[in-house]
C-alpha positions as CSV (number, residue, x, y, z in Angstrom):
1,M,-20.5,-25.2,21.7
2,G,-17.2,-26.8,20.8
3,N,-14.9,-25.6,18.2
4,Y,-15.3,-28.6,16.0
5,E,-13.7,-27.3,12.9
6,Q,-10.6,-26.3,14.7
7,A,-10.3,-29.7,16.3
8,I,-10.8,-31.4,13.0
9,D,-8.3,-29.2,11.3
10,I,-5.6,-29.9,14.1
11,A,-6.4,-33.7,14.0
12,I,-6.1,-34.0,10.1
13,N,-2.8,-32.0,10.2
14,H,-1.4,-34.3,12.8
15,L,-2.7,-37.5,11.2
16,Q,-1.1,-36.5,7.8
17,R,2.3,-36.8,9.7
18,D,1.7,-39.7,12.1
19,Q,-1.1,-42.1,12.9
20,T,0.6,-44.9,15.1
21,R,2.2,-43.0,18.1
22,S,0.1,-42.2,21.1
23,R,-0.6,-38.7,20.2
24,G,-1.8,-39.9,16.7
25,Q,-4.0,-42.5,18.2
26,E,-5.6,-39.8,20.5
27,Q,-6.1,-37.5,17.4
28,I,-8.1,-40.4,15.6
29,L,-10.7,-40.4,18.3
30,I,-10.8,-36.7,18.5
31,L,-11.3,-36.5,14.7
32,Q,-14.1,-39.0,14.8
33,E,-15.9,-37.2,17.7
34,A,-15.6,-33.7,16.3
35,F,-16.5,-34.8,12.7
36,T,-19.7,-36.5,14.1
37,K,-20.8,-33.6,16.3
38,L,-20.1,-31.0,13.6
39,T,-22.2,-33.0,11.1
40,V,-25.1,-33.4,13.5
41,R,-25.1,-29.8,14.4
42,D,-24.8,-28.4,10.8
43,K,-27.5,-30.7,9.4
44,K,-29.8,-29.6,12.2
45,R,-28.9,-25.9,11.3
46,I,-29.8,-26.5,7.6
47,R,-33.1,-28.1,8.5
48,F,-33.9,-24.9,10.6
49,L,-32.9,-22.6,7.9
50,E,-35.0,-24.6,5.3
51,R,-38.2,-24.3,7.7
52,E,-37.7,-20.6,8.2
53,K,-38.6,-19.8,4.7
54,N,-36.4,-16.8,4.2
55,D,-34.8,-16.6,0.7
56,A,-31.6,-15.2,2.0
57,N,-31.0,-18.3,4.1
58,I,-29.9,-20.1,1.0
59,I,-26.5,-18.4,1.3
60,E,-25.9,-20.1,4.6
61,I,-27.3,-23.4,3.5
62,Y,-25.1,-23.5,0.3
63,N,-22.0,-22.6,2.3
64,T,-22.7,-25.1,5.0
65,Y,-23.2,-28.0,2.5
66,Q,-19.9,-26.9,0.8
67,K,-18.1,-27.0,4.2
68,L,-19.5,-30.4,5.1
69,D,-18.4,-31.8,1.7
70,R,-15.0,-30.1,2.0
71,I,-14.3,-31.6,5.4
72,Q,-15.2,-35.2,4.2
73,N,-12.8,-34.7,1.2
74,R,-10.0,-33.9,3.6
75,I,-10.7,-36.9,5.8
76,Q,-11.1,-39.4,2.9
77,P,-7.4,-39.7,2.0
78,L,-6.5,-40.7,5.6
79,L,-8.9,-43.6,5.7
80,P,-9.0,-46.4,6.9
81,L,-7.9,-45.2,10.4
82,Y,-7.3,-47.9,13.0
83,H,-7.1,-47.5,16.8
84,Q,-4.6,-49.9,18.2
85,G,-6.0,-49.6,21.8
86,L,-9.6,-50.4,20.7
87,A,-8.2,-53.0,18.1
88,T,-10.8,-51.7,15.6
89,K,-11.2,-49.4,12.6
90,V,-12.7,-46.1,13.4
91,E,-15.9,-45.4,11.4
92,F,-16.8,-42.2,9.7
93,N,-20.3,-42.0,8.3
94,F,-20.0,-40.0,5.2
95,T,-22.9,-38.3,3.2
96,D,-23.0,-37.7,-0.5
97,Y,-23.8,-34.0,-0.6
98,S,-23.5,-33.6,-4.4
99,S,-27.2,-33.5,-5.1
100,A,-27.9,-31.1,-2.1
101,I,-25.0,-28.9,-3.2
102,L,-26.3,-28.6,-6.8
103,E,-29.9,-27.9,-5.7
104,A,-28.7,-25.3,-3.2
105,Q,-26.4,-23.8,-5.8
106,D,-29.5,-23.4,-8.4
107,E,-31.4,-21.7,-5.6
108,L,-28.4,-19.5,-4.7
109,V,-27.7,-18.4,-8.1
110,E,-31.3,-17.3,-8.7
111,F,-31.4,-15.7,-5.4
112,Y,-28.3,-13.6,-6.2
113,Y,-29.7,-12.7,-9.7
114,Q,-33.1,-11.6,-8.5
115,E,-31.7,-9.6,-5.4
116,A,-29.3,-7.9,-7.8
117,N,-32.0,-6.9,-10.2
118,M,-34.1,-5.6,-7.4
119,L,-31.2,-3.5,-6.1
120,L,-30.4,-2.2,-9.5
121,N,-33.9,-1.2,-10.1
122,S,-33.7,1.2,-7.1
123,R,-31.1,3.2,-9.0
124,E,-29.4,4.0,-5.6
125,K,-25.6,4.2,-5.6
126,F,-25.1,2.0,-2.5
127,S,-27.7,-0.5,-3.6
128,A,-25.9,-0.8,-6.9
129,R,-22.6,-1.5,-5.1
130,Q,-24.3,-4.3,-3.1
131,A,-25.8,-5.6,-6.4
132,F,-22.1,-5.6,-7.7
133,D,-21.1,-7.8,-4.9
134,D,-23.9,-10.2,-5.3
135,L,-23.3,-10.4,-9.1
136,Q,-19.6,-11.1,-8.6
137,E,-20.5,-14.0,-6.2
138,L,-23.0,-15.3,-8.7
139,Q,-20.3,-15.1,-11.5
140,S,-17.8,-17.0,-9.3
141,I,-20.5,-19.8,-8.7
142,R,-21.9,-20.0,-12.2
143,P,-20.0,-17.9,-14.8
144,N,-22.1,-16.1,-17.5
145,Y,-25.5,-17.0,-16.0
146,K,-28.1,-15.2,-18.1
147,N,-26.9,-11.5,-18.5
148,T,-24.8,-11.4,-15.4
149,V,-21.8,-10.0,-17.1
150,K,-23.9,-7.0,-18.5
151,L,-25.5,-6.5,-15.1
152,I,-22.0,-6.4,-13.5
153,D,-20.9,-3.6,-15.8
154,E,-24.3,-1.7,-15.2
155,A,-23.9,-2.1,-11.3
156,Y,-20.3,-0.8,-11.5
157,F,-21.3,2.2,-13.5
158,L,-24.4,3.0,-11.2
159,G,-22.3,2.5,-8.1
160,T,-19.4,4.7,-9.1
161,D,-18.9,8.3,-7.9
162,F,-17.8,10.4,-10.9
163,V,-15.7,13.4,-9.8
164,I,-14.7,16.2,-12.1
165,V,-11.3,17.8,-11.1
166,S,-10.6,21.5,-11.9
167,I,-7.8,23.9,-11.1
168,E,-8.3,27.6,-10.2
169,N,-5.5,30.1,-10.1
170,Q,-5.6,33.2,-7.8
171,T,-1.9,33.7,-7.5
172,G,-1.2,36.1,-10.3
173,F,1.4,33.7,-11.7
174,V,0.9,31.4,-14.7
175,I,0.7,27.8,-13.5
176,P,3.0,25.7,-15.8
177,Q,1.2,23.0,-17.9
178,Q,3.7,20.4,-16.6
179,L,2.6,21.1,-12.9
180,Q,-1.1,20.8,-13.9
181,D,-0.3,17.5,-15.7
182,V,1.5,16.0,-12.7
183,I,-1.2,16.8,-10.0
184,T,-4.1,15.8,-12.3
185,D,-2.7,12.4,-13.3
186,F,-4.9,10.4,-10.8
187,N,-3.9,7.2,-12.4
188,T,-0.6,7.5,-10.6
189,Y,-2.1,8.4,-7.1
190,G,-2.7,4.8,-6.1
191,L,-5.8,5.9,-4.2
192,N,-7.3,2.2,-4.2
193,D,-10.8,3.3,-4.3
194,K,-12.7,1.3,-6.9
195,W,-15.9,3.3,-6.4
196,T,-14.5,6.7,-7.3
197,Q,-13.4,7.9,-10.8
198,Y,-11.5,11.2,-11.0
199,H,-11.9,13.0,-14.5
200,T,-9.8,15.9,-15.6
201,N,-11.6,16.3,-18.9
202,L,-15.3,16.9,-18.8
203,E,-17.5,14.1,-20.4
204,T,-20.7,15.7,-21.4
205,D,-22.7,12.6,-21.3
206,L,-21.9,11.8,-17.7
207,D,-23.8,13.2,-14.6
208,Y,-21.0,13.9,-12.2
209,D,-21.6,13.5,-8.5
210,F,-18.8,15.6,-7.1
211,G,-16.4,18.2,-7.9
212,L,-12.7,18.4,-6.7
213,L,-11.4,22.0,-6.9
214,I,-7.7,22.6,-6.4
215,D,-7.6,26.4,-5.7
216,F,-4.1,27.9,-5.8
217,T,-4.0,31.0,-3.7
218,N,-0.4,32.0,-3.4
219,F,3.0,31.3,-4.8
220,N,5.7,32.8,-2.4
221,F,9.2,32.8,-4.1
222,S,12.3,33.7,-2.1
223,P,14.9,35.8,-3.8
224,D,18.0,34.2,-5.2
225,Q,20.4,33.9,-2.3
226,L,24.2,33.2,-2.4
227,R,25.9,32.8,0.9
228,E,29.7,32.5,1.3
229,R,31.6,31.4,4.3
230,E,35.4,31.3,4.9
231,I,36.5,28.2,6.8
232,Q,40.0,28.2,8.2
233,L,41.5,24.7,7.9
234,Q,44.6,23.5,9.9
235,D,46.0,20.0,10.4
236,E,49.1,18.1,11.2
237,I,50.0,15.5,8.6
238,V,52.7,12.9,7.8
239,D,55.3,14.3,5.3
240,G,57.8,11.6,4.8
241,W,60.0,9.9,7.4
242,K,63.6,9.9,8.9
243,Y,65.7,7.6,10.9
244,K,65.2,8.1,14.7
245,T,68.2,9.5,16.7
246,D,68.9,10.0,20.3
247,A,69.9,13.3,22.0
248,R,73.5,13.0,20.7
249,G,72.5,12.4,17.1
250,N,73.2,8.7,17.2
251,Y,70.8,6.4,15.2
252,I,68.5,4.3,17.4
253,K,68.4,0.7,16.4
254,D,66.0,-2.3,17.1
255,D,67.0,-5.6,18.6
256,E,68.2,-6.8,15.3
257,G,70.4,-3.9,14.7
258,N,68.2,-2.1,12.2
259,R,67.8,1.7,12.3
260,I,64.3,2.7,13.4
261,K,62.3,4.9,11.2
262,E,59.9,7.6,12.4
263,D,57.3,9.9,10.6
264,I,57.9,13.5,9.9
265,Y,54.9,15.7,10.7
266,V,54.2,19.1,9.3
267,E,51.6,21.7,9.8
268,V,49.4,22.4,6.8
269,E,46.6,25.1,6.4
270,G,44.3,26.6,4.0
271,V,41.0,28.5,3.5
272,L,37.9,26.8,2.1
273,I,35.4,29.3,0.7
274,K,32.0,27.4,0.9
275,S,29.2,28.8,-1.2
276,V,25.5,28.0,-1.0
277,Q,23.0,28.9,-3.6
278,R,19.4,28.8,-2.2
279,K,16.0,29.5,-3.5
280,A,12.5,28.4,-2.2
281,V,8.9,28.4,-3.2
282,M,5.9,28.0,-0.8
283,V,2.9,26.9,-2.6
284,E,-0.6,27.6,-0.8
285,A,-3.8,26.2,-2.0
286,R,-7.2,24.8,-0.9
287,V,-8.8,21.5,-1.8
288,I,-12.4,22.0,-2.1
289,Y,-15.0,19.1,-2.1
290,Q,-18.3,20.1,-4.0
291,D,-21.5,18.1,-4.0
292,L,-22.8,18.7,-7.5
293,K,-26.1,17.1,-7.0
294,A,-26.8,19.4,-4.1
295,N,-24.9,22.3,-5.7
296,Q,-23.0,23.0,-2.5
297,Q,-19.5,22.9,-0.9
298,I,-18.9,19.9,1.3
299,N,-15.5,20.6,2.7
300,S,-12.3,22.6,2.3
301,F,-8.8,21.5,3.2
302,P,-5.5,23.6,3.2
303,L,-2.8,22.3,0.8
304,A,0.7,23.7,1.5
305,S,3.9,22.5,-0.2
306,E,7.4,23.8,-0.2
307,F,10.4,23.2,-2.6
308,I,13.8,24.3,-1.8
309,F,16.6,24.6,-4.5
310,E,20.1,24.4,-2.9
311,N,23.5,24.0,-4.5
312,V,26.7,23.9,-2.6
313,F,30.2,24.4,-4.0
314,A,33.5,25.7,-2.8
315,S,36.9,27.0,-3.8
316,F,40.1,26.8,-1.9
317,Q,43.4,28.6,-1.2
318,G,46.3,26.8,0.6
319,D,47.8,23.4,1.0
320,A,45.4,20.9,-0.5
321,R,46.6,18.1,1.8
322,V,44.6,19.8,4.6
323,L,41.3,18.8,2.9
324,N,39.1,15.8,3.8
325,D,37.2,13.7,1.3
326,E,33.9,15.7,1.7
327,E,35.7,19.1,1.2
328,R,37.4,17.8,-1.8
329,Q,34.1,16.7,-3.2
330,L,32.8,20.3,-2.7
331,L,35.5,21.6,-4.9
332,Q,34.3,19.4,-7.8
333,N,30.9,21.2,-7.6
334,R,30.3,24.4,-9.6
335,A,27.9,27.3,-9.4
336,V,24.7,26.9,-11.5
337,P,22.1,29.1,-12.8
338,F,19.2,29.8,-10.4
339,P,16.0,28.2,-11.5
340,S,13.3,30.2,-12.9
341,N,10.1,30.7,-11.0
342,E,8.3,28.4,-13.5
343,R,11.1,25.7,-12.9
344,M,10.6,25.9,-9.2
345,L,6.9,25.3,-9.5
346,I,7.5,22.3,-11.8
347,D,9.9,20.9,-9.2
348,A,7.4,21.4,-6.5
349,S,4.8,19.4,-8.3
350,E,5.7,15.9,-6.9
351,E,5.5,17.3,-3.2
352,I,2.1,18.9,-4.1
353,K,1.0,15.6,-5.4
354,V,2.1,13.7,-2.2
355,N,0.2,16.2,-0.1
356,L,-2.9,16.2,-2.2
357,K,-3.0,12.3,-2.1
358,S,-2.8,12.4,1.6
359,I,-5.8,14.8,1.8
360,L,-7.8,12.4,-0.5
361,N,-6.9,9.3,1.5
362,R,-7.8,10.9,4.8
363,N,-11.1,12.6,3.7
364,K,-13.3,10.5,1.6
365,L,-16.1,12.1,-0.5
366,R,-18.7,9.8,1.1
């Protein structure tokens, strides 16, 4: 079976640019043949679908009529088309599909409506999601048909998995509220799952499907560390200039009689005392999926995150001319107070959130 639609598309695109040259003349005949064969084939297919007496066939029937009408509307602006070699106008037998489209549309709308109601009556989650898709199609074809908008809301609610999120703490440390707020703000996760809603506050009128438990098991804080290292610096730098002389002390001149200058180099040195403040926290937790309908745990995933505080500064003794730009910048830095354990946990919250999002994206509840 030929790919008539592709041939039609190529021919139309070419004829929109050129109809008179040999390539354009060839495309006129290709367009006529492909259009004729596609029309015959698709009308035959429609007749078969109508005889089959399957209600779901109306979807394909409607889409086929729409396609045939759309192709005619693309060809119409190109007409009339003349083939110079045949010295004749090339004929295209068009059909008025408007009545057939409207009739098929009526049947399709009612099919989607009845199908969606049947699916919703099952009260099953995946059936509700299919009903939602059907109703969205219905709404795009005929907006606000009967109580479609209300049914769309009902289908979305029935098809949604509601997840209650909770945090447990077995670490012996108090979890800062700011950390809890960051990792439970699921609106910022960008999970792109329209069928799952995460709640951090329990709504008593909802029958939750799943539980998501973030169980913190250990916070491992390193001690405050201050490390110092002395770095010996030495360099040879330019320190002025002098006139160049020969072995006898006479000035050396260039071709124009001017005395030649040369740089004076000196050795400079100093000691850079580089200090590094460092503190780390390792957060260990488990992410537990719970099926609340069956009252059982589905799965558990390790959640580990590390945050490192580091501050580098320096002092210097010696000739400052030995320093490079990076070393000069270090001298601008100063020692700072080490962060508290609470502050370390708050600073670790974004990394925890990134790792939690990765777990949720890789491991769907259903």
